[in-house]
N, C-alpha and C positions, 0 to 999 in steps of 0.2 A: 747775642742772647745768651744767657748763661743756661744750659740744659740740665744742671744739678737738680734744681727744685722739682722740675717736670719728672725727672727720673726717680726722684725720691717719692713723689706721689705715686707713681706706678708700682713701686716696690711694696709701699704701704697697702695699696687695694689688693694686690695680689697676696700679701700676707694675710689680710683680714678675710679674704675669700677662703682661703685654705683652713683658716681657723674655724670659719662657719661650717665648711664642710665636716672638719673633724667633730664638731660639737653635735651636729644632726646625727652622725653615724653613732656616737656614743649614746644618745638619748634613745635612738630607735632601739638599740641592741639592749639597753636597760628595761624599756617596756617588754621586749620580746622574752627576756628571761623571766621577768616577773610574772606574765602570764603563763608561761610553761610551768613555774612552781607552783601555781594556782591550779593547775590542771593535775599536776602530780598529787596536790593534797586531796582533790576530789576523787582519787582512786585510780588515775589513768596511770599507765606505763610511761617510762622516759620517752621512748620514740613516739608513742602517741601523743604525750602531752606536747612535745616540740612540734609534732605537726599540726596538731590543733592551734597552738599559738600562732604559727606562721599562716594558718588558714583565717584565724581572727584578725591578724594584723596583716592582711594580704597587701595591703598599701603599702607595706614596708618594702615590697620588691619594687613596686611601682616609684616610690620615692627614691629609692637606691637607683632604679633605672634612669630616672630624672636626674640624679646626681651624676650619674656617668655622661649622660649627655651634657651636662652642664661642664664637666671636665672636657668633653671633646670640643664644645664651643670655646672653653676657655684656651685649649691648645690652638684652634683656628685662629683666635683673637691675637693670641701672642705672635702666631705665623704672619698674621697680616701686619702686626706691628713691626716685627723684625724686617718684613719687605719694606714698609714704608721708611723705616729708619735706614736700611741699606742704600734705598734709592736716592735720599738726602745725603748720605755720606757719600755716594759715589758722585753725585751731582757736584760736591765740593772739590772733586778730584779729577778735572777735565784732561788733565795731562796724562793721568794714570789711565784713563778710558782711551784715550787717542793712541796710546802705546799698545794696551794689553788687547782690546777687541780686534783690531785688524791682524795683529800676531797670530792670535788665537783662530781667528775666521780663516787664514791661509790655510793652517793646519787643518781645520775641519773641512774646508773646502776641498784641498787636496784628497783628504781621505774619502770623502763622498764621491768625489768624481772618480777615482780608482775603483772604489766598491762598485759603483754602477757600471764600470766596463768589465771587471772581473766576475760579477755577481752571476751573469748568464753561463760563464764557463765553469765556475767552481760550485756553486750553491743552487742555481735553478734545475728542476728536472726537465728532461726532454719532454716535448709538446706531443707525447703519445701517451696511450692508456697504460697504466703501470709499466713506465720506462724501464724500472730496474729489472724487469723480466726479459728485455730485448737484448740479444746478443749478436755479435758479428762473427760470421763464419768464412773460413778460408781453408786452403789447403797449404801444407808443406812438404818438401821432399828431403827426406834424410839421406838419401844417397847423394842426391845432387847439392846439398847444403844450401837449399833454397828455403828461407823461412817464409816467404810471400809469394806463393805460387799461383794464386787464384784458384778457382773453383770450376771444374769441369761440370758440364751440364748433366752427364751421365752420373758421375758421382753424386750430385744434388738429387736426382731422381731415387737413387739407392738410399741415400740418407732419410730422405722423406719417407719412404716407404718402412725401412727398416728401425728406425730411431724409438725409443720410448720415453724420451725427455722432452720433445718439443711438441707444443700445440699447433704450430705451423712454421713452415719454413719459406722463404721466398728468395728469389735471385734477383739482382740487378746488374746492369753494366752502363757505364756512361756512354754518351752519344752527343754529336752536334749536328742534327740535321738541319737542312736549309729550307728556311719557310719561304716559299717562292710566291705567295700571295701577297704582293706588295711591291713597290719600287723604291728602292733596290731590294732584292732578296737579301735575307738576313739569316745568319746561323744563329740558331736558338740552342741554349744549353739544354740538354734532355737526357733521357735514358730509357734502355730496354728494360722491362720488368716483367716477371711472370705474375698471373693473376692472385697467386698466393701472397704476394708481396704485402699488399694493403690488409689482407686479414691478419698477417704476421704482425704489422704495425698498429693494427686497430683502428685504420683509417677508412673513413667513408667519404665518397664524393659529396661535395656540398651540393652538386647539381647533376642529375643524371645517374649513371651507373658506372661501376669499375669494370675491370676486364673479367672475362670468365675463360674456363679451360677452352672452350670452343675458339675464342679469339686467338689461341695459340697454334691452331691447325694451319698448314699451309695453304689449304683452299679456302680459309675464312677471308672475307673481305676486310681490308686494313682499316684499322680503328685507331682512335688517338684520345689521350686525356690531356687537358690542358690545365695550366695552373691557375690560381684566383688571379693573380697579377696579370698574366697574359690575356685572360678573359676581360679584365678591365680594360686594359691598354688597347687591345686589338679590336674588342666587339663591344666596347662602352658597356659592360656588365648586362648584355642583352640575354634574357633566358631562352631566347629563340636560338642560341648558338648550337644547341643539341640537334644534331642530324646535317649540319652544315660539313662542308668538305675543305680540307686544307692540303695544298700542294706542298709535300715534302719530300725532297729529293726526287722529285719525279713522278711521285706516286700520290694519289688522291686518297687521302684517309678521313674516314668520317669521326666527328667530335662526338663521344658518347658519355662525356662526364666533364665536370669542372671540380678541381680538387680544392679544398678548404684553404683559407688563406694561411701562409706560413709554411706550408709542406713543399720542401725544395729537396727531397733525395732523390738522386745523388747531387751532392754540392747545390748549385742554384739552378737546379732543373726547372724547365717551364713548360715542358710536354713530355709524355710518355708514352712509347708504343710497346706493344707486347712482344715477348721473345717468341720467335717462331724457329723452331728446330725440326727441319724435316726427317732427318735420322739420327735420333739421340744416341743411339749406339756408336756411331762415328766420331763422337766427341769425347771418348773416354779418356784419351790423352791431350785433349785441348784444354787449357786452363785460362779462361778469360771471364769468368763472372766473380760476383761477390755475393755473399749470402746474408741474410738476415733473419733471425729465427726468434719464437717467442718460447721461453721456458714454460713447463707445465707449472701449475701452483706447487710450491714445496720443493721443485727441484732445484739443486745448488749448482754452481757453476763448475764445480769439481765432478759431480755426477754427469753432467752434460759431456765433459771431455773424456771421462771413462767410457760412457756408452758410444761415443763415436770413434773412439780409439778400437773398440771391439769390431765395431762396423768396418772401419778402414782395414784391419786385419783380414776379415771375411773377404772383401774386395779384392785385396792384393792376391790371396789365395786363388781367387778366380781369375783375374787379370794380371798375372804376375810380369807380363812383358811391359805394362805401362804403369802399374800401380804398386809395385813393390817399393816400400819405403815411404810411401805418400800417406802423411797423417792429416790430422784436422786441426785448425787454429780455432778456438773458441774465445772469444774477449767480449767484455761489455759493449755494447753499441756505443756508449758514451766516448770510450777510448777511441773508437774509430773517427767519430765526428769531430772530437776535440783535441786529437792527438793523445798517444798513450801518456807520455811523461812530460815533453817538453813545454806545451802550452800551459798545462796547469802549474807546473814549476815555475814558469815565468811570471805567471799570474800571481802566485804565493810571493814571489820575490818582489813584486810591485807592491803588493798589499803590505808586506812587511817593510818596504823602504819608505811608504808614506806613512806608515804608522811610527816610524823613527822621526820622521819630520814633525808629526803631531806631538810626539813626546819632547822633541827639543823645544817646540813652541810652549809646550805647557811649563816645561823647565823655565823658559825666559818670563813667562807670565807669573810663575811661582816667585821668581826673584823680585819682579816687580811688586807682586802682593806682598813679599816679606819686608820690602823697603817701606812700603805705604803702611803696613802694621806696624812697624817699629816706631814710626813717627807718631803712632796714636796710643804709645803707651801709659802716658799718663791718664788718658780717657779709660783704659781698661784698668789700671790700678783703682781709679776711682769707683768704678763698677764693683770691683772685687770688694773694696774697702765697705761698700753697703750690702754685701751679701750675695753678690751676684756668683754662681759657681763658674768652674772652668768651662762646663759644657755650654753654660749660657754664652760665654764669650766666642766658643768655637762655633756655636750655632749662629750668632751673628755674623761672623766672617764667613762662613759657609753660605749664607744667605747671599752675602755681597758677591761670592765667586759664582753662585748659580745663576745671578742676574748677568754677570758678566759673560758666562758661559752660553746663556740663552740668547743673548745679543749676538755673540760671535757664531752660534750655531745658526742663526736665521741668515746673516750675512755669508756665512760658509754655504749654506744650501743655495743661496741665490748665486754664488761663485761657480757651483757645481753645474748649475743650469748652463753656464756658458763654458765650462772646462769639458763637459763630456763631447760635445760637438768637436771641439778643438782636437781632442784626444784621437776621436774616430777619423777626422781628416788625415790623421797621419797613417791609417792603415791603406796600403797600396792595392790591396785585393777587394773583391767583391764580397761583402759580408753576407752569409747566408740568411734568408728571412726569418728562420725559427730562432736565430740569435738575436733577441731584442734588447737592444741597449736602450738606456733611457731613465729618467727620474720617475719613480713611481712611489707607491707607499712603503714598499720595501726599503728603498733608498731614503726616504723621509725617515722610517724607523731608525735606520743606521745613522743618520744625521742627529737624531734626538740621542741614541746611545752614546754617540762620540761626544757630544756636549756633555752629557751627564758625566761620562768617564773622564774628560778633561776637566770638569769642575773639581771632581774628587782628587785628581792627579795633581792639580796646582794649588788646590785650596786648602786641602787637609793638612799636609806637613806644615806650611807656615802657621796656619790657625792655631794647630796643636801646640807649635814652639811657641809663638807669642803669648798664648794663653797660659802657658806655664810660669810666666814672669812672675815673681812675688811683687806685693804691692810695695815694699819697702824699695827693691831693685827698680822697679818701674819708676816711682816717683823721684829716686835719685837719679837715674839716668836721663829722665826728661829734664829734671832740674837742672843738670849740668850740660844739657844741650847735645849729648851723643845721640847716635842714631842706631846703636846696636850694641852688641856684646860679642864676646869671644865665641860663644856657641851659636850665635846667629850666623858669624861669619863662618863657621864650619858648615852650617846648612848650607849657604850661599856656595861655598867652595864646592859642597857634593854635589848641588845641582850642576855647576859648571862642568865638573868632572863627567858627569853622566853626559851632559850634551856633548863635549869634546868626544867621548867614546862613540856615541851614536853618530855624530857627524862623521867622524874618521872612518866608521865602518861604511857608512853610506859613500864616502869619497873613494874608499878602496873599491867598494862593489862596482861603482860607476868606472873606475879605472880597469878593472878586469873586463867589464863589458866591451869598453872601448877597444882594449886590446883584443878581445875576441873577434869583434866586427874587422878590426885590422888585420888579423890572421886569416879570417875567412876570405877577405877581399884578395889577400896576398896568396891565396891557393891557385895554383895553376890549373884553370878549367880543361886544359888541353888544346885550346884554340885562342885565337887573338880576337877579342871582342870589340876593339876599337873600329870606329867607322863601319861596323857590320849591323845590318838590319835583317828581319826576318818577318815573314807573314805567313799564314796557313792557308791552304786550299783544299777542299774535298770535293772532288768531281762526283756527281751522282751517277749511280749505276744504270740508272734509266736511259741516260744519254751517252755515257762512257762505259758501257758494260764491257767492251773488248779491249785487251791490252794495246791493240793498234790505235785506237781512238784516243786513250789515255796518253800513250807515248806522244802521238802527234800533236796533242794540246800542250802538253808541257813543253816540247821541244819548240813549238812556235813561240810561247810565251818567253822562254829563256832567251830565244832570239832577240825578240823585240825589246825586252828588258836590258839585254847586253847592249843594245844599239842606243838606248836612252842616255841623255845627257848626264854626266857625273857618275856612272856606274862603271867601276873598274872592273869587275867580274861578277858573274851570277851563277847560281848552281841549285840544286833542290835535293832534300833529304827527306825519307818518310818519317822519321821521327826526330824532332829537334832536340838537341842537347839540353841538358838542365830542365827538360819538360816532365820528366819521370813517366813518358810513355815508351813502352817498350815492345818489341815482338820477340817473343822467347821461342826458339826453336832447338831441338836435340839435334846433335851432329855426331860424325864418327871420323876419325883420322883413317885415311884407307891404308890398308897394308898391316895396321895393328890389330891385335886380339879384340873382339868385341866385349865390352864390360858386361859384368853380371846385369840381369834385368833389375831396373830401377836406379842403376848407376850411370844412366846415358848423360854424357855431358851435355850441357845447354850453352846456347850463345846468344848474344843480345844482335838480332838481325836488322840491317838497315839497307833500304835501297837508296842509291844516291846517283846523280848524274855526274858526267865528266867534268872535271874542274872543282868539284866539291871541296876536296881537302885544300886547295890552293886557295879558294875563296875563304874558307873558314880560317886558314893559317894552321892548320893540322900538318906538321912535318912527316914527310914521306921520308922513312928510314931505310927501306929496301925495297927492291923491284920497281916496278913501273905503277902509274896511275892508271885508272880506266880511261877509254878513249871511245870515239864514235864506232871504232872496228868491234867493239864488244857489244854486238846486236843480239837481237833475240835468236837468231840463227847461228851466231858464233858459239864455239866451245864455251861451257860455262865457266866463270873465273870469280874470284873472290880476293879481297883485300882483308887482313886481319889486323888487330891492335897488339901492343906491346903485352897487354895483359894476357892474351890468348898466348902469345909466344912464351912468357914466363912459366905458363901452366902446362902446355902442352907440347913446346918445342924447346926446353931448356937447353940441351946439349946438340941440337941439330938445326939446320938452315930450313925455315918452313916453306921459302919461295921454292916453287916447284913440286911441292907436295900437294895431296888431293884430300878433300872432305866429301863426305856425302851424308844425304838427309836419310834417316830411317835405317833399318836393319837389314833391309833387301840388298843382297848383293849385287842385283841389278840395277840399283837405283843409280842414276847419273851423277858422274864424279864432277867436283868442283876444284879447278886448279887455283891454289894461292899463289898470286902474282905479285903480291906486296906486303909491306908492313907499314902500318902508320902509328903515330902515338896515340896514347891512351885519352880519353876524353870522359869528364864528368857527366855521365848521361843522366844520373839521377839528382844531381845537385852537389853545392860545393862541399858539403859535408859527408859525401860518399865515402866510405873507407876502400882503400886500394884492395884489402883483403876481401871485402864483400862486393867488389865491382865484378860484374859478370863480362865474359870476353866479348868482345865486338867482332861481328862478321859483315863487312860491306859488300853489297852484290850491286852490279850495275842496274840502273833504273829499267834498261831495256831487256833486263832477265828477270827482274822482279817489279812487274808493273804495279805499283801501289796508286791507288786513286787518290789517297789523302797524302799530300806532300807539304813540307814547309820550304818556302823559297827563301833563300839567303842571297844577300847581295853585298858585296864590298863597294863603299862609296867614298868619292872623294869629298872633300870638305865643301865645294861648291854644289855638288849633287846631293846632298842631305835634304835641304829643305824642300825641295820638290819631287823627291822620290816617291812620296805617297800619292801625288796628283799623277805622276806618270803611270803608277801601277793601275789607279782607278781608271785612267782612260784607256790602257791597253786591255784590261778585262773587259770593260764595257764593249771594247771592238770585237773581242775574240766571243764571248759568251755573256751577254748582258743579264742572264738569269742566275750568274753565279753571285754569291755573296762577297761583299768586300771587307777585309779584315785589315785595319790599318797597320803598316809596318811597325814593328818595335825594336828599338835599338837593343843589341844583345847586352850592352853595358846595363841597360835598365832591367832587363830579364836577369841578369847576375844579381843586382841590387835586391830585386824583389824576392829572390831566392831565399835570402836572408833577412826578411822583412821583420820578423819577429823580434830578432837579435837586435835590428837597427832601431825598432821602436821601443823595446826595453831600454837600449843604451841612451836614447834621447831623453826619455822619462827619468831614468835614473840620473843621468847628467844634470837635468833641471831641478831634480829634488836635492842632490849633493850640493849644486851652489846655493838654492835656498837655505839649506841646513848649514851651509858654511857660513852664510851671511847671519843667519839667526844665532849662531855660536859666537860669531865675532861679538855681536850685540851683547850678549850675556857675559862674554869676558870682560867686555869693557865696562860693562854695569859693575861687576864684581870689583874691578879695579878702582873704580870710581867710588864705590862704596868704601873699600879698604882705605883709600885716601882720606875719605872724609871722617871715618872713624879714628885714624892716626893723625889728625891734623895738629894735635898738641905734640905728639912725638915729633913729626916732621919739623915743627917750628922750633923744637928744642935743638934738633941736630943741626939745622940751618944757623941758628942763634950762636952755637958752638963751633961753626966754620965749616960744616959739610957744604960741598958743591952741588950744583944742579944734577950733574952726572951721576953723583954719589946717590942722590934721592931716587933718580929713575931707575939705577940698578936695583936699589934696595927694593922698590916696588915690584919691578918686574921680574925680579928674582922669585918673589913669593907667588906671584901669579903665573909663572910659567912652570912652577913646580906642579900646581894642580893641572895645568895644561899637559905637561908630560905624563902625568898619572892617566889622565883619560886617553891621551894618544895610545900609549903602551896598551891599555885595555882595548882600545879600538882595533890596534894592528894585530893583538892576539886573535880578538873575534874574527877579524878578516881573514887570517891564515886558516882559522877553522871552517870558515864559510867556503873558501876556495878549495879547501880539501873535500868538503861535503859534496859541493856542486860541481866540481871542475869537469867530471867525466859527462854530466849531464847538461849543463849549460854552458860553461865557460870553456872556450877552446884555448887555454893557457894552462901552464905547468901550475901544480898545487902551490900555494902560497907563494906566487911569483915575486920575487925579491925586487926587481925594478918597478913593479906596480906599487908595491907597499912602500918602497923607499920614496918615489914620486909623490904619493900620496902624503906622507909624513913631511917632506919638505914644503910642499904647497900649503899644508895645514899649519905647518910651524911659522911659515912666513906671515900668513894671516893672522895667527895668533899674536905673534911679535907685533904688528902694526895695531891690533885691537888692544893690546897691553901698553903700547909706547903712548898712544894718544892720551889717555888719562893720566898716566904716569907723569907725561911731560907738564900736565897743568899743576902737578904737586909742586914744582919748582918754582912756582909763582905764589906760593903762599907767603904771606908777610910774617916772619917770626913774631913781632909785636901782637898783632892780631890773633895769632894762634894761641898765644900766652895768655891774652886778655880774654879770649872765649873760654878757655878752661878755669 
C-alpha cells in the first residue's frame, strides 16, 4: 500500500486548519479595531475606547480561548498520530526490536537494581525525626595518638550538664546478653543505653514506656526494652508482654516497652538494658561508651565542636591526670551508621559503573537506530519534499525511540525485581532493619527517569543527523542503494569510540578492585587461618561471678575439646583477632620516668590460655610461652608483641623487664617473659603505624568471662567439630547459648566483604560492557563493509587478496578502537589516582593492571573486527559492480 496519498491528505488538512485559524484571528482583530475607532469618535479617550471595545466584543477572548484549545487538541491529535505511525513503523522492524529492547532493558535493569541497593545508603534519610540534627560523639586522646578512644561515663555527665549546643545527649554500648527463656538458650544482639538516648533520637516505644533515670539506679529492679521483631518472633505480638520477665544472663528483667519496627541501634540490637553505674566518679578514665546527641535548632557542627572543645579543656584542668589531651569527636550520625568514607564511595563507584553500562547500551541502540533510520532516507526525503520540516522528522523518530525506551524500561524494571535479591544475597553480614532495600515508588521514578534519559541519549543524535539530509541527497543515496554517507560513518565511529572508552574504564576499574582484594588477602594477619575455627562464649556473672568458677569452666571445656576427635590443639582468648573488639589499658615501663599527664601509653590487653600462640600459629620470637605454672597465685607475667617492642624497647631486650598498671609505685609489677609476632587485631586494612601494641596475660591472672575458643583441626575433624562443641557445652552447662564455630578463613573473607562485593559486581558489569562494546564494534565494521561494497569489489577485481581486504577494514576499525582505548586508559589512571588511598589498595595508575586491561580489550576488539571483516572477502566483484 502506498502511504503517499494518505500523507498528502493529512498535510492538506493541516494546512487548511491553520489557514482557517489565521482568517478568524484577522477578522476578530478587524472588528475590534473598528469598534474602538467608533468609541473614540464618540468622545472617549484611547484607552477607554479600547477597553469599551473589548467589553463589547467580550466574546473575542472566548473565541481566542477556544482557538487555543483547538490548537491544544490539534497538538494532541498530532501526537497520537505520531505514536500510531511509530508503532506501525516499529512493527515492520522486528529484528531491530529484538536487538534494541533487550540491550536497553539490561542497562536500565542494572541501573535500577544498583540504585535500589545504594538508595538507602546515599539518598534516604535516617529513620529518625530531623536526622540531620543527630551527631555521634566520641573522645580522642591527642597525647596517646588515639583517634577513637570511646567516651567515659563521667565525661558524658559533664558534657550533658555544661554544653550549650545539644538538646539532649545519650549513651550506648554494645552487648550480647544470653536469653535463657528457651531451649536452647540464645545470645541476643543488644545494647546498654541511657534513658536520654531515646529522647535524643526522637523515638518513643510502640508499646509501653521507655527508660527513666530511676531505672539507672543500682537499687532499681532490672527492666528491659525489646525490639518489634523480637516481640513478634518470641511473643507472637502479644500486647500482654508488658510486665513479663525475661531471664537475661541469670537475671530476671521486666519488659517495660516494645520499640517501633526498624529500630536497631546499635547494629542489629533486639533488646536494650539501662546503663547502671554505681559510682560515676570512678569512670573518669574508663572509655567504653559511644554517644549520640541532637543539636539544638540552628546549631552547626562547627559550633558543637567548638563548644565541646572548651568543655574538654575545662575538664582537663580539673582532672589533669586522666583528661589531659582528651578531646571530643563530633560527626554526623549517618557517618557512624554507614561508614564515613568507604561505603558511600563504593556505592558511588557502583552507581557510576552501572551508569557506564547504560551509556554503552544506549550507544549500541543508537547505532542500531541510525542504521535503521538510514534505510528510511527515501521516506524522509519525500516528507521533506511535501513540506515537512526538520523538527517534524525529529519528532517522529523521537516518538519511535520513546516507545522503544518505554518497552525497555518496563522490562528493565521487571529485571530489577529479580536483581535486588540477587545482589543482597552476596552480602555476608546481617543487614540492619533500618536499611530498607527494595523496589518502591522512588525506584519506579528512577526507572522512568532512566528510560527517558536513555530515550534522549540514543534517539536524539541519530534523529537530528538523519533529519538533516537534503532531499536530493536522500533520493540519490536511496536510489543508488547505499546505506549511509561519510558523516553518518563519523557519527557511528564516535559512538564506538565512546563505548570503547567507557568499557575500558570499567575493565580497568574491575582490574584494580580484583588486585585490591588479592592484595588484601595477601596481607599477613599475623596467624595461620587454615584449619582454624573459633566460637564465642560469654559466661553469665550470676553463675560464674568468681574467677575460680570462670577458670574452672574454661579449663574443663578446653580439656574435653582437646580430647575430641580431629582436634589437634585448642585454646581461648578474650578478644578474637579481626573482631575489632579490644580492651585498652594504660601501662608504664618500670624503671623509666613517668610520662607527663595525658601521655600515658596504652596497650591492647588480651587474656589467653596456655597454647594459644601455637594453636593460632603466632610465632614466639623471644622468651617462653605461658604454662599451667602461671596461675593466679604465681608472679604476674606478660607476653608482648613486636609492635610494642619497636615502640618501647627499640634498643634493649624486653624479656625480663617489667610493666605496671597505673601511676602508683606500689602497683604490682608484671614481668615480660616473651615476645610474639604482631597480629591484625582490627582487620586486614589496619596500618602498622595505627596498630596499638598488644599485651597478652595468662587467663589465670586475667579471668575474662567472655572468651573466644580457637581450635586447630585436622581435615577429618572439621565436619564434626560443631557437633562436638554442642554436645560438650550441653554436658557442662545446658543454659549456655551455642554459637556455631566459624572458620577463620571465612572471618578473614568477611572482613573485606565490601571490597569483594564491589569487585564481583564490577567484574560482572565490565564483562557485560565488554560484550556490548564488541557487538558495537562488529556492527560498525559490518556497516563500513556494506558502505564500501563497491570499493571492495573494485579492489578485488584488480587483484586484491582476501588478507588485504581484511587488513584494510580492520586498520580503519582498530584506529577508532585505539582512540577509545587511549581515552579509557587515561581516565582509568586519573580514577586510580583519585581513589587509590580510599578504595584501591594498589599503586596509583598501576601499570600492570592497565596493561592487562588494554591487552584483554584489544584481543576482544580484534575478534569483533575480524569476523565482519572476514565476510568482506566473500563479496563477488561482479555483484558489487553491478549494484553500483
